[in-house]
C-alpha positions in Angstrom: 33.3 -7.0 21.1 31.6 -3.7 20.2 27.9 -3.7 19.4 28.4 -3.3 15.6 30.8 -6.3 15.5 28.4 -8.3 17.6 25.4 -7.5 15.3 27.5 -8.3 12.2 28.5 -11.6 13.6 25.0 -12.6 14.6 23.6 -11.5 11.3 26.2 -13.6 9.4 25.4 -16.6 11.5 21.7 -16.2 10.8 22.3 -15.7 7.1 24.3 -18.9 7.0 21.5 -20.7 8.8 18.9 -20.0 6.2 21.1 -19.5 3.1 19.2 -21.3 0.3 19.9 -23.7 -2.5 21.0 -22.0 -5.7 19.8 -24.9 -7.9 17.8 -24.0 -10.9 14.2 -23.5 -9.8 12.3 -22.4 -12.9 8.6 -23.0 -12.8 6.4 -24.0 -15.7 5.2 -20.4 -15.8 8.8 -19.1 -16.3 9.1 -21.4 -19.3 5.9 -20.0 -20.7 7.1 -16.4 -20.5 10.7 -17.1 -21.5 10.2 -15.6 -25.0 9.3 -12.3 -23.4 12.2 -12.5 -21.0 14.6 -13.0 -24.0 13.1 -9.9 -25.8 13.4 -7.8 -22.7 17.0 -8.9 -22.2 17.9 -7.8 -25.7 16.2 -4.4 -25.2 17.5 -3.7 -21.7 19.5 -0.5 -21.2 23.2 -0.8 -22.0 25.4 -2.0 -19.1 27.2 1.4 -18.9 23.9 3.2 -18.4 22.7 0.7 -15.8 26.0 1.0 -13.9 26.0 4.8 -13.9 22.4 4.8 -12.6 23.2 2.2 -9.9 26.1 4.3 -8.7 23.8 7.3 -8.5 21.4 5.3 -6.2 24.4 4.3 -4.0 25.6 7.9 -3.8 22.1 9.1 -2.7 21.8 6.2 -0.1 25.2 6.3 1.5 27.6 8.8 -0.1 30.3 8.3 2.5 30.8 4.8 1.1 30.5 5.6 -2.5 34.1 4.4 -3.2 33.8 1.3 -1.1 31.8 -0.6 -3.7 32.4 -1.6 -7.3 29.6 -2.8 -9.6 29.6 -5.1 -12.7 26.8 -6.2 -14.9 27.0 -10.0 -15.7 25.0 -12.1 -18.1 22.4 -14.6 -16.8 24.6 -17.4 -18.0 26.9 -16.7 -15.1 24.0 -17.5 -12.8 22.7 -20.6 -14.4 20.3 -18.7 -16.6 18.7 -16.9 -13.7 18.6 -13.3 -12.5 21.0 -13.0 -9.6 23.6 -10.9 -7.7 27.0 -12.0 -6.4 28.8 -10.3 -3.5 32.5 -10.8 -3.1 35.5 -9.2 -1.6 37.2 -6.9 -4.0 40.4 -8.3 -5.5 42.3 -5.1 -4.6 41.0 -5.0 -1.1 44.5 -4.9 0.4 45.4 -1.7 -1.4 44.7 1.6 0.1 41.8 3.5 -1.6 40.6 0.4 -3.4 36.9 -0.6 -3.3 36.2 -3.2 -0.6 33.2 -5.0 -1.9 32.5 -6.1 -5.5 28.8 -6.7 -6.4 27.9 -8.2 -9.7 24.4 -8.6 -11.0 22.3 -9.3 -14.0 20.7 -5.8 -13.9 21.2 -2.6 -12.0 18.3 -3.6 -9.8 19.9 -6.9 -9.0 23.2 -5.1 -8.1 21.4 -2.7 -5.8 19.5 -5.6 -4.3 23.0 -7.0 -3.6 24.0 -3.7 -1.9 20.9 -3.9 0.3 21.6 -7.6 1.1 25.2 -6.8 2.1 24.2 -3.8 4.2 21.4 -5.8 5.8 23.3 -9.1 6.6 26.9 -8.0 7.0 26.5 -4.4 8.4 23.2 -4.7 10.3 21.6 -1.9 8.4 17.9 -1.2 7.6 16.2 0.6 4.8 12.6 1.9 4.9 10.6 4.9 3.6 11.6 8.3 5.1 8.1 8.6 6.6 8.5 5.3 8.5 11.9 6.3 10.0 14.1 6.2 6.9 17.4 4.3 6.6 19.3 3.1 9.6 22.9 3.2 8.4 24.7 4.1 11.6 25.6 0.5 12.1 27.6 0.4 8.8 31.4 0.5 9.7 33.5 3.3 8.3 35.0 3.1 4.9 38.1 0.9 5.0 36.5 -1.3 7.7 33.6 -3.0 5.9 33.1 -6.6 6.9 34.5 -9.2 4.4 32.3 -11.9 3.0 33.4 -15.5 2.8 36.2 -16.1 0.2 33.9 -17.9 -2.2 31.6 -15.0 -2.3 27.8 -15.0 -2.0 25.6 -15.9 -4.9 21.9 -15.2 -4.6 19.5 -16.1 -7.4 15.9 -15.1 -7.9 13.6 -18.2 -7.8 11.3 -16.4 -10.2 12.1 -13.5 -12.5 9.8 -10.8 -11.4 9.2 -8.7 -8.2 6.0 -6.8 -8.8 5.0 -3.5 -7.0 1.9 -1.3 -6.6 -1.9 -1.5 -6.8 -4.0 0.4 -9.4 -5.2 2.8 -6.6 -1.8 3.4 -5.0 -1.4 6.1 -7.6 -4.2 8.1 -5.9 -3.9 7.1 -2.2 -0.1 7.7 -2.1 1.4 9.1 -5.3 -1.2 11.7 -6.1 0.9 14.7 -5.2 4.4 13.4 -5.8 7.0 15.5 -7.8 10.1 14.1 -9.4 12.2 14.5 -6.2 9.8 12.2 -4.3 9.6 9.8 -7.2 13.3 9.5 -7.5 13.5 8.5 -3.8 10.8 5.9 -4.4 12.5 4.4 -7.4 15.7 4.2 -5.4 13.8 2.3 -2.7 12.3 0.0 -5.3 15.6 -0.9 -6.7 17.2 -1.6 -3.3 14.2 -3.8 -2.5 14.7 -5.8 -5.7 11.5 -4.6 -7.4 11.8 -4.9 -11.2 8.1 -5.0 -12.3 6.4 -1.8 -11.2 3.2 -0.3 -12.5 3.8 3.0 -14.4 0.4 4.7 -14.6 1.3 8.4 -14.2 0.4 10.8 -17.0 -1.9 8.6 -18.9 -4.6 11.2 -19.1 -2.5 13.3 -21.4 -2.1 10.2 -23.7 -5.9 9.6 -23.6 -6.4 13.3 -24.6 -4.4 12.7 -27.8 -6.0 9.3 -28.4 -9.6 10.5 -28.2 -8.8 13.5 -30.4 -8.3 10.9 -33.2 -11.9 9.8 -32.5 -13.4 13.3 -32.7 -13.6 13.7 -28.9 -12.8 17.3 -27.9 -10.8 18.4 -24.9 -13.9 19.9 -23.3 -15.7 16.5 -23.7 -13.0 15.0 -21.5 -13.7 17.4 -18.6 -16.6 15.2 -17.8 -14.5 12.0 -18.2 -11.4 12.4 -16.1 -11.6 12.5 -12.3 -9.8 15.0 -10.1 -6.1 14.6 -9.2 -6.9 12.6 -6.0 -9.5 10.4 -7.8 -7.8 9.4 -11.1 -7.4 5.8 -10.1 -11.2 5.3 -10.1 -12.0 7.3 -13.2 -9.3 5.1 -15.0 -11.2 2.0 -13.8 -14.6 3.4 -14.9 -15.9 3.6 -11.4 -16.6 7.3 -11.5 -16.2 10.4 -13.8 -15.6 14.1 -13.2 -15.5 13.8 -9.4 -12.9 16.3 -8.2 -12.3 17.6 -11.7 -12.0 18.9 -14.3 -8.3 18.4 -14.8 -6.4 21.6 -15.8 -4.3 21.3 -19.0 -1.3 22.2 -16.9 -1.8 19.1 -14.8 -2.0 16.9 -17.8 1.2 18.4 -19.2 3.1 18.2 -15.9 2.1 14.6 -15.3 3.2 13.5 -18.8 6.6 15.1 -18.3 6.9 13.4 -14.9 5.9 10.0 -16.4 8.8 10.3 -18.9 11.2 10.9 -16.1 9.8 8.0 -14.1 10.0 5.6 -17.1 13.5 6.8 -18.1 14.8 6.0 -14.6 13.1 2.7 -14.5 14.6 1.6 -17.8 18.0 2.9 -16.8 17.9 0.5 -13.8 16.9 -2.5 -15.9 13.3 -2.5 -14.6 10.2 -3.7 -16.6 7.6 -0.9 -16.1 4.0 -2.0 -16.8 2.0 0.4 -18.9 -1.8 0.7 -19.0 -3.9 -0.8 -21.7 -7.5 0.0 -22.9 -10.1 -1.6 -20.7 -13.2 -0.3 -22.5 -13.9 2.7 -20.3 -14.9 5.6 -22.6 -16.2 9.2 -22.3 -20.0 9.7 -22.8 -19.3 11.8 -25.9 -18.1 8.7 -27.8 -21.6 7.4 -27.8 -22.8 10.5 -29.7 -19.9 10.3 -32.1 -20.4 6.6 -32.8 -24.1 6.0 -32.2 -24.0 2.4 -33.6 -21.2 1.3 -31.3 -21.9 -1.2 -28.5 -21.6 1.2 -25.6 -23.5 0.4 -22.4 -23.9 2.5 -19.3 -22.7 0.9 -16.1 -24.6 0.9 -12.8 -24.1 3.0 -9.8 -20.7 2.8 -8.0 -21.2 4.2 -4.5 -22.9 7.5 -5.2 -25.6 8.3 -2.7 -28.5 8.5 -5.1 -27.1 7.1 -8.4 -26.0 10.7 -9.2 -25.2 10.6 -12.9 -22.9 13.6 -12.5 -20.4 11.3 -11.0 -21.5 7.7 -11.6 -22.7 5.3 -14.2 -19.8 5.5 -16.7 -19.8 4.1 -20.2 -18.2 0.8 -21.3 -17.4 -0.1 -24.9 -18.1 -3.8 -25.5 -15.0 -5.7 -26.3 -16.7 -7.4 -29.2 -17.2 -4.1 -31.0 -14.6 -3.4 -33.8 -14.0 0.0 -32.3 -12.6 -1.6 -29.1 -9.5 -3.0 -30.9 -9.1 0.3 -32.8 -9.0 2.4 -29.6 -6.8 -0.2 -27.8 -4.3 -0.2 -30.6 -4.2 3.6 -30.8 -3.7 4.0 -27.1 -0.6 1.7 -27.1 0.7 3.3 -30.3 0.4 6.7 -28.7 2.3 5.6 -25.6 5.1 4.1 -27.8 5.3 7.4 -29.7 5.5 9.4 -26.5 7.9 7.2 -24.5 9.9 5.7 -27.4 9.6 2.1 -26.1 7.8 -0.2 -23.7 8.6 -3.4 -21.8 5.7 -5.2 -23.6 3.7 -5.8 -20.5 0.3 -4.0 -20.2 -2.2 -3.9 -17.4 -5.9 -4.2 -18.2 -8.7 -4.9 -15.7 -11.9 -4.7 -17.7 -13.8 -6.9 -15.3 -12.6 -5.5 -12.0 -15.9 -4.5 -10.3 -17.5 -4.7 -13.8 -19.2 -8.1 -14.2 -19.8 -9.3 -17.8 -23.5 -9.1 -18.9 -23.7 -12.9 -19.6 -21.9 -15.9 -18.3 -21.7 -17.8 -21.5 -18.1 -19.2 -21.7 -17.8 -18.6 -25.5 -18.8 -15.0 -25.0 -16.3 -14.5 -22.1 -13.6 -16.1 -24.2 -14.3 -13.8 -27.1 -14.1 -10.8 -24.7 -10.7 -11.8 -23.5 -9.4 -12.5 -27.0 -10.5 -9.1 -28.2 -9.1 -7.2 -25.3 -5.7 -8.8 -25.9 -6.0 -8.2 -29.7 -6.2 -4.5 -28.9 -2.8 -4.7 -27.3 -1.2 -7.1 -29.7 -2.3 -5.1 -32.8 0.0 -2.3 -31.6 2.7 -4.4 -30.0 3.2 -7.9 -31.4 5.2 -8.9 -28.3 2.5 -7.7 -25.9 1.6 -9.6 -22.7 -1.5 -8.9 -20.7 -1.1 -8.4 -17.0 -4.5 -8.8 -15.1 -5.4 -8.4 -11.4 -6.9 -11.6 -10.0 -9.0 -9.6 -7.5 -12.2 -10.4 -9.4 -11.8 -14.1 -8.8 -11.6 -13.4 -5.0 -14.8 -11.4 -4.5 -17.1 -11.9 -7.5 -19.2 -15.1 -7.4 -19.8 -14.7 -11.2 -16.3 -16.2 -11.8 -17.0 -19.9 -11.4 -14.4 -22.4 -12.7 -16.0 -22.5 -16.2 -16.1 -18.8 -16.6 -12.6 -18.3 -15.1 -11.1 -20.9 -17.5 -12.9 -19.3 -20.4 -11.2 -15.9 -19.7 -7.8 -17.3 -18.7 -7.6 -19.5 -21.8 -8.8 -16.9 -24.2 -5.2 -15.6 -24.7 -2.3 -17.7 -26.0 -0.3 -19.4 -23.2 2.5 -17.1 -21.9 0.6 -14.0 -23.1 -1.5 -13.5 -19.9 -0.1 -13.1 -16.4 -2.5 -13.0 -13.4 -1.8 -11.2 -10.1 -2.9 -13.3 -7.2 -3.9 -10.2 -5.4 -4.7 -11.6 -1.9 -2.4 -14.6 -1.9 -1.2 -14.3 1.6 -4.8 -14.7 3.0 -6.9 -16.3 0.2 -4.6 -17.7 -2.5 -6.5 -18.3 -5.7 -3.6 -20.4 -7.2 -4.3 -23.1 -4.6 -8.0 -23.5 -5.5 -7.8 -23.0 -9.3 -5.1 -25.6 -10.2 -2.4 -22.9 -10.7 -4.9 -20.5 -12.4 -5.6 -23.4 -14.8 -2.1 -23.4 -16.1 -1.7 -19.6 -16.6 1.4 -17.8 -15.3 0.7 -15.8 -12.1 2.4 -13.6 -9.6 2.1 -14.2 -5.8 1.1 -10.9 -4.4 1.0 -9.3 -1.0 -0.7 -6.2 0.1 -0.1 -6.6 3.8 -2.9 -8.6 5.4 -2.2 -8.7 2.5 -4.2 -6.6 0.6 -2.6 -5.6 3.7 -3.4 -2.0 3.5 -6.5 -0.3 2.4 -6.5 3.3 1.3 -3.3 4.1 3.2 -5.0 3.6 6.5 -2.6 3.8 9.5 -2.9 0.4 11.3 -0.2 -2.0 12.6 -1.1 -5.2 11.0 0.2 -8.2 9.0 0.7 -12.0 8.6 4.4 -12.4 8.8 4.3 -16.2 8.8 2.3 -16.3 5.6 4.7 -13.9 3.9 7.7 -15.9 5.0 6.4 -19.2 3.6 3.5 -18.5 1.1 5.6 -17.6 -1.9 7.8 -20.7 -1.4 4.8 -23.0 -1.1 3.4 -21.6 -4.4 6.7 -21.7 -6.2 7.6 -25.3 -5.2 4.1 -26.7 -5.6 3.4 -29.3 -8.3 3.2 -27.9 -11.8 3.7 -24.3 -10.5 3.1 -21.5 -13.0 4.3 -18.8 -10.7 6.5 -16.2 -12.3 6.9 -13.6 -9.6 6.2 -12.2 -6.2 4.9 -8.8 -5.4 3.4 -6.2 -3.1 0.1 -4.4 -4.1 -0.9 -2.4 -1.1 -3.4 0.4 -1.7 -1.2 2.8 0.3 2.4 2.7 1.3 4.6 4.2 4.0 3.3 2.0 6.9 4.2 -1.3 8.5 7.9 -1.3 7.3 8.5 -4.7 8.8 6.1 -6.3 6.4 7.6 -4.8 3.3 11.1 -5.6 4.5 10.3 -9.3 4.7 8.1 -9.4 1.5 10.7 -7.7 -0.6 13.3 -10.3 0.6 11.0 -13.1 -0.6 11.9 -12.2 -4.2 15.3 -13.9 -3.4 14.3 -16.7 -1.0 14.2 -20.3 -2.1 13.2 -21.8 1.3 10.7 -20.7 4.0 12.1 -18.1 6.3 12.4 -18.8 10.0 10.4 -15.7 10.9 11.2 -15.8 14.6 15.0 -15.6 13.9 14.3 -13.0 11.2 12.4 -10.8 13.6 15.2 -11.1 16.2 17.5 -9.6 13.6 15.0 -7.1 12.4 14.9 -5.3 15.7 18.7 -5.1 15.7 18.8 -3.8 12.2 15.9 -1.4 12.6 17.5 0.4 15.4 21.2 -0.3 14.8 22.0 -2.1 18.0 20.9 -4.9 20.3 18.6 -3.9 23.1 17.0 -6.9 25.0 13.7 -5.2 25.8 13.2 -4.4 22.1 14.0 -7.9 21.2 11.3 -9.1 23.6 8.8 -6.5 22.4 9.2 -7.5 18.8 8.7 -11.1 19.7 5.4 -10.1 21.2 4.4 -8.1 18.2 5.3 -11.0 15.9 2.8 -13.2 17.8 0.1 -10.7 18.1 -0.3 -7.7 15.8 1.7 -9.4 13.0 -0.1 -12.7 13.3 -3.5 -12.0 12.0 -5.0 -15.4 11.0 -8.7 -14.7 11.1 -8.9 -14.0 7.4 -10.7 -10.7 7.9 -10.0 -7.6 5.8 -8.2 -5.1 7.9 -10.0 -2.0 6.9 -9.4 0.4 9.8 -12.7 1.1 11.5 -11.4 2.4 14.8 -14.0 4.7 16.3 -11.7 7.8 16.3 -11.1 7.7 12.5 -14.4 6.0 11.4 -17.0 7.3 13.8 -20.2 5.1 13.9 -23.1 6.8 12.0 -25.8 4.8 13.9 -28.3 5.2 16.7 -26.6 4.2 19.9 -29.4 1.8 20.7 -28.3 -0.3 17.7 -24.9 -1.0 19.2 -25.4 -4.2 21.3 -23.9 -4.7 24.7 -23.8 -7.6 27.1 -25.8 -6.2 30.0 -25.3 -9.3 32.2 -21.8 -8.4 33.1 -22.6 -4.8 34.0 -22.8 -4.2 37.7 -23.0 -0.6 38.8 -21.8 1.8 36.2 -21.3 4.5 38.8 -18.6 2.4 40.4 -17.0 1.4 37.1 -16.9 4.3 34.7 -13.4 5.6 34.1 -12.1 2.0 34.4 -12.0 -0.8 31.9 -15.0 -3.1 31.4 -13.6 -6.5 30.6 -15.1 -8.0 27.5 -18.5 -6.8 28.3 -19.4 -5.1 25.1 -19.9 -6.5 21.6 -20.1 -4.4 18.5 -22.6 -5.8 16.1 -23.6 -4.8 12.6 -27.4 -4.3 12.6 -27.2 -2.6 9.3 -24.8 -1.7 6.5 -24.0 1.7 7.9 -21.7 0.5 10.7 -18.6 -1.7 10.5 -17.1 -2.8 13.8 -13.4 -2.3 14.5 -11.2 -5.2 13.8 -9.4 -6.8 16.8 -7.4 -10.0 16.3 -4.9 -10.0 19.2 -4.4 -9.7 22.9 -4.4 -6.0 23.8 -2.7 -6.7 27.1 0.2 -8.3 25.4 0.6 -5.4 23.1 0.5 -2.9 26.0 3.3 -5.0 27.6 5.3 -4.6 24.3 4.8 -0.9 24.5 6.1 -0.9 28.0 9.2 -2.7 26.8 9.6 0.0 24.0 9.5 2.7 26.6 12.1 0.9 28.7 14.4 1.1 25.7 13.9 4.8 25.2 17.0 6.0 27.0 19.2 3.9 24.6 17.3 4.5 21.4 15.5 7.9 21.6 17.9 9.4 19.0 16.8 6.9 16.4 14.2 8.0 13.9 13.1 4.4 13.3 12.6 3.9 17.0 10.6 7.2 17.4 8.4 6.2 14.5 7.7 2.7 15.9 7.2 4.0 19.4 4.6 6.5 18.2 2.9 3.9 16.0 2.7 1.4 18.8 1.4 3.9 21.3 -1.2 5.1 18.7 -2.3 1.5 18.1 -2.8 0.8 21.8 -4.6 4.1 22.4 -6.8 3.6 19.4 -8.1 0.2 20.7 -8.5 1.8 24.1 -10.6 4.6 22.5 -12.9 1.9 21.0 -13.5 0.7 24.6 -14.1 4.2 25.9 -16.8 4.6 23.2 -18.5 1.4 24.3 -18.4 2.5 27.9 -20.2 5.7 26.9 -22.8 3.8 25.0 -23.4 1.5 28.0 -23.8 4.4 30.3 -26.2 6.0 27.8 -28.4 2.9 27.8 -28.4 3.0 31.6 -29.5 6.6 31.5 -26.4 7.7 33.4 -25.9 11.2 32.3 -22.9 11.8 34.6 -21.1 8.7 33.2 -21.8 9.7 29.6 -20.4 13.2 30.3 -17.3 11.9 32.0 -16.6 9.2 29.3 -17.2 11.6 26.5 -14.8 14.1 28.0 -12.2 11.4 28.4 -12.6 10.2 24.8 -12.3 13.7 23.4 -9.3 14.4 25.6 -7.7 11.2 24.3 -8.2 12.4 20.7 -6.4 15.7 21.6 -3.6 13.8 23.3 -3.2 11.4 20.4 -3.0 14.3 18.0 -0.1 15.7 20.1 1.7 12.4 20.0 1.4 12.0 16.2 2.8 15.5 15.8 6.1 14.2 17.2 7.2 12.5 13.9 7.0 13.7 10.3 5.5 10.4 9.3 2.2 11.2 11.0 1.4 14.7 9.8 -1.5 16.0 7.8 0.4 19.1 6.6 2.6 17.4 4.0 -0.4 15.8 2.2 -2.2 19.1 1.8 0.9 21.2 1.1 2.2 18.8 -1.6 -1.1 19.1 -3.3 -1.0 22.9 -3.3 2.5 23.0 -4.6 1.4 21.4 -7.9 -1.1 24.1 -8.5 -0.4 26.9 -11.1 -2.8 29.5 -9.7 -5.2 30.1 -6.8 -8.1 28.3 -8.4 -6.0 25.2 -8.9 -4.7 25.4 -5.4 -8.2 25.5 -4.0 -9.3 22.6 -6.2 -6.3 20.4 -5.4 -6.6 21.1 -1.7 -10.3 20.1 -1.8 -9.3 16.9 -3.6 -6.7 16.1 -0.9 -9.1 16.9 2.0 -12.0 15.1 0.5 -10.2 11.8 -0.2 -9.3 11.3 3.5 -12.7 12.3 4.9 -16.0 12.1 2.9 -14.4 10.6 -0.2 -17.4 10.8 -2.4 -20.7 12.6 -2.7 -23.3 13.3 0.0 -26.5 15.1 0.7 -27.5 17.1 3.7 -28.7 13.9 5.5 -26.9 11.1 3.7 -23.2 10.7 4.1 -21.0 9.3 1.4 -21.1 5.5 1.1 -17.3 5.7 1.1 -16.9 8.0 4.1 -13.8 7.4 6.1 -12.5 4.8 3.6 -9.3 6.9 3.3 -9.0 7.6 7.0 -5.7 8.5 8.5 -4.1 8.8 11.9 -2.5 12.2 11.1 -1.7 15.0 13.5 -4.0 17.9 12.5 -6.7 15.6 11.2 -7.6 14.4 14.7 -7.6 17.8 16.3 -9.3 19.6 13.5 -11.8 17.0 12.3 -12.1 13.7 14.1 -12.4 15.3 17.5 -15.0 17.9 16.6 -17.0 15.2 14.8 -17.0 12.9 17.9 -18.0 15.9 20.0 -21.2 16.4 17.9 -22.2 12.8 18.5 -21.6 13.0 22.3 -23.5 16.3 22.4 -26.6 14.5 21.0 -26.1 11.6 23.4 -26.1 14.1 26.3 -29.1 16.0 25.0 -31.1 12.8 24.6 -30.6 12.0 28.3 -31.1 15.6 29.4 -34.4 16.0 27.5 -35.6 12.5 27.9 -36.0 11.8 24.2 -34.6 9.5 21.7 -31.2 10.0 20.0 -31.7 12.5 17.1 -29.9 10.6 14.4 -31.0 13.0 11.6 -29.8 16.1 13.5 -26.5 14.3 14.2 -26.0 13.4 10.6 -27.0 16.9 9.4 -24.4 18.5 11.7 -21.5 16.2 11.1 -22.0 16.2 7.3 -22.1 20.0 7.4 -18.9 19.9 9.5 -17.2 17.6 7.0 -18.2 19.6 3.9 -17.0 22.7 5.6 -13.7 21.1 6.5 -13.2 19.8 2.9 -13.5 23.4 1.6 -11.5 25.1 4.4 -8.0 26.4 3.8 -6.3 26.4 7.2 -2.7 25.5 7.2 -1.1 22.5 9.1 2.5 22.0 10.2 4.8 20.1 7.8 7.5 19.5 10.4 7.1 17.6 13.6 7.6 19.0 17.1 7.7 17.5 20.6 9.6 14.7 22.3 8.2 11.3 21.2 9.5 9.4 24.2 8.3 11.9 26.8 4.8 12.2 25.2 4.5 8.5 24.8 5.5 7.8 28.4 3.0 10.4 29.6 0.2 8.9 27.6 1.1 5.4 28.7 0.9 6.4 32.4 -2.3 8.4 31.8 -4.3 5.8 29.9 -2.7 2.4 29.6 -0.6 1.6 32.7 -3.4 -0.1 34.6 -4.7 -2.0 31.5 -1.7 -4.2 30.8 -3.0 -7.2 32.8 -6.3 -7.5 31.0 -7.5 -7.8 27.4 -10.1 -5.4 26.1 
């Protein structure tokens, strides 16, 4: 039996092993939102439009097999009233030139989900973002030889109607510089993953410009209101204003045109895009135009010295009559521009903005008024709200939470359980006190912060959490979702999570992972199977409940005096005999003040190094695979990053022992590792700085815009927000990235400055000059933000050879011990 046939057979066996019940599984929440579902069904794009669009996605995905599939739209009644897809052998299969596989679905998204399901479980294929290796379709048999499904066909129903996608800040951390070409690829990916409830926030500044004009706010007044292109998410939420701006009119116009294309394609696929609603965030000028309005100034949000040039935005009280008027106008203007909506609007007035008083009646009146602003423009409006505030803000006790959730008619408010895979609110709030909600994942699971590059996840929670929520007593769950702050990382997590939109029973994750490695690389390779089993139990088994904000020393260098980093001196023997080798668990990073976050480590590093060794052993068979090269580089990066954390501690210990020779040696080794890691990352397009900067520049209309946009792009991934000569941004390194170019050009030189002051301290017999260090690295950062040097947009180098070399240079002797 050839490898493709073997994979197909094994995948089919696995599929049959976990194929789920197709009984009606509607929750109470689905019953509550059924009126909206009926309206959306009536307003959905015609079947002919959806089919044409679905064939377009198929042609872009696998043009060689365009004629192998036939699609049909079917009513929900054919699926027991649920959304579904049905895969069957085409009736004309025996005739030459006839399609081989017939896929029927309730929408174009469901049909394309069926295509993905078939390619995944009958052809051993894998689909991920281009940056993470792209689609593995080499395992798909040639046209005319596609595997047949069972005679009765395969019916797959959604247990809940919606599959949600995006976070309010993804628009800035990932989408900021996208053009239509990139957006089209993303919408294709979304449809193949079954996503039918995406946020659609692009271009809203052009809408606001027209809205505020009705309230006598000039265009120039809005220069102070909107953030720059890389910071729009936070100006929309009222966290900041003007930072990175002002926005050129050409940007506003371009983004509105782009939004219309995005919405058009989403509607053509039968999706339900979520539009923004008014949350109360208003420009300062509104207070002058309406002096009697209840407008308050919010407190500082992460500026260094409460700098009012960027912070302390203005919030219109929801109880003021002007609130409903502006909210109504905003939705009316969107309806005018776009021609329609899906009737679901996102509003997060209280996300990082706590109400002034905790009186339940007041909170209830706030919620009711916010919703009235939507409903006054769209009588079918439904409010979609992030539940993040209930996770982090102690203000929201049960009484206050119920007051807000019950302020809107039942079925008119949907809550996103934002961190459900780690801290599910539904389980502690009696199903959000009866309000419909969506189980959401952001991969550990607000899995990703700021698009940081870190292998991380909780696979078991993803494979069972949505099922537990959906089947719990009196469940009000209406969807599942992914709300990462940045995408294009950890493809294994998104592959499983997107599948949960169609699962009715917990997934056997061990069996699923075994198949994943076959599908990911297009063939069975035993060492890879073993490696992924290790990764499943280590990197992708984070159960400590900690937020995985990447604080590796390379990308988030500690801004502290070295003496504030505690070490366990009792297990140190003679540093002269030990430097250059690993110290075994003899250093602890503590947080003596708020300026330093210790790196997160939740797994056995020796096991992960062994997994990397297995990856390398598979290289001769898989080195031509883009998915393999991406994963190999990512795993090598992960292992080296944790080793770099140890090297840093070694240098700190040597410093405390006044060992200048050891500090010099370890500093040199650390900086050499940064250079080597930069070279490794340059071997795959998914780890390059160049595309981020160049895509920003490509949207500019002139030299001034190009300079402004590039500054935005560089600033977001380094200092992020404002600073002084001696005080770094409070959000420094929040958007850090392991990107080739960034390590060599910025992270390495920054670390070199710190090590220089370590060395000078020992040479001159004086304390560490923290002020001098800060002044110099802040100056370096600000200079880098404004620089214009160009970085490659295409990878070079042999990933396997470089990874093997680095393994032998740094990791080969570490695999038997944890660090």
